[in-house]
LUMLUMTI-258118 format. One record per residue (C-alpha): residue in three letters; chain; x, y, z. Coordinates in steps of 0.5 Angstrom, whole numbers, always signed. Layout:
N
+------+-----+-------+-------+-------+
| type | mol |    c1 |    c2 |    c3 |
+------+-----+-------+-------+-------+
|  ALA |   A |     X |     Y |     Z |
...
+------+-----+-------+-------+-------+
This chain:
65
+------+-----+-------+-------+-------+
| type | mol |    c1 |    c2 |    c3 |
+------+-----+-------+-------+-------+
|  MET |   A |  +507 |   -10 |  +221 |
|  ALA |   A |  +503 |    -3 |  +218 |
|  ARG |   A |  +508 |    -1 |  +213 |
|  THR |   A |  +509 |    +7 |  +214 |
|  THR |   A |  +509 |   +11 |  +207 |
|  LEU |   A |  +512 |   +18 |  +206 |
|  SER |   A |  +505 |   +21 |  +203 |
|  SER |   A |  +503 |   +19 |  +211 |
|  ILE |   A |  +507 |   +22 |  +215 |
|  PHE |   A |  +508 |   +28 |  +210 |
|  VAL |   A |  +501 |   +31 |  +213 |
|  PRO |   A |  +503 |   +31 |  +220 |
|  PHE |   A |  +509 |   +33 |  +220 |
|  LEU |   A |  +507 |   +39 |  +216 |
|  ILE |   A |  +502 |   +41 |  +221 |
|  LEU |   A |  +508 |   +40 |  +226 |
|  LEU |   A |  +512 |   +45 |  +222 |
|  VAL |   A |  +506 |   +50 |  +221 |
|  ILE |   A |  +504 |   +49 |  +229 |
|  ALA |   A |  +512 |   +51 |  +231 |
|  ILE |   A |  +513 |   +57 |  +226 |
|  THR |   A |  +506 |   +60 |  +228 |
|  PHE |   A |  +510 |   +59 |  +235 |
|  PHE |   A |  +516 |   +62 |  +234 |
|  ALA |   A |  +513 |   +68 |  +230 |
|  GLU |   A |  +509 |   +70 |  +237 |
|  LEU |   A |  +516 |   +70 |  +241 |
|  THR |   A |  +520 |   +74 |  +236 |
|  PRO |   A |  +518 |   +81 |  +237 |
|  VAL |   A |  +518 |   +86 |  +232 |
|  SER |   A |  +520 |   +93 |  +232 |
|  ALA |   A |  +515 |   +97 |  +235 |
|  ASP |   A |  +514 |   +92 |  +241 |
|  LEU |   A |  +522 |   +92 |  +241 |
|  LYS |   A |  +520 |  +100 |  +243 |
|  MET |   A |  +515 |   +98 |  +248 |
|  ARG |   A |  +520 |   +93 |  +252 |
|  LYS |   A |  +525 |   +99 |  +253 |
|  LEU |   A |  +520 |  +103 |  +256 |
|  GLY |   A |  +516 |   +98 |  +260 |
|  SER |   A |  +510 |   +96 |  +260 |
|  HIS |   A |  +507 |  +102 |  +260 |
|  PRO |   A |  +507 |  +107 |  +252 |
|  SER |   A |  +510 |  +113 |  +253 |
|  PRO |   A |  +505 |  +120 |  +254 |
|  PRO |   A |  +504 |  +123 |  +247 |
|  PRO |   A |  +509 |  +130 |  +247 |
|  PRO |   A |  +506 |  +136 |  +251 |
|  PRO |   A |  +502 |  +140 |  +246 |
|  LEU |   A |  +507 |  +146 |  +243 |
|  ARG |   A |  +505 |  +153 |  +245 |
|  ALA |   A |  +504 |  +159 |  +241 |
|  PRO |   A |  +510 |  +164 |  +243 |
|  PRO |   A |  +507 |  +170 |  +248 |
|  ARG |   A |  +504 |  +176 |  +244 |
|  HIS |   A |  +507 |  +182 |  +245 |
|  THR |   A |  +502 |  +188 |  +247 |
|  ARG |   A |  +504 |  +195 |  +247 |
|  PRO |   A |  +502 |  +199 |  +253 |
|  PRO |   A |  +496 |  +202 |  +255 |
|  PRO |   A |  +496 |  +208 |  +252 |
|  PRO |   A |  +496 |  +213 |  +259 |
|  ALA |   A |  +490 |  +216 |  +262 |
|  ILE |   A |  +489 |  +223 |  +260 |
|  SER |   A |  +487 |  +226 |  +266 |
+------+-----+-------+-------+-------+
């Protein structure tokens, strides 16, 4: 029977550990992803542009007849 040494087990274990960490990192939500989950699958539309306040114009002068 072949002897298994620590160095022969360490490399596959390290590879599996990296794969597991990568897999669980994909599952953990990021803060921006949390906002997307609250809103659903579609992001919120951009806010409407700010309108300039209406200008107060003087009425036209009365016509002289």
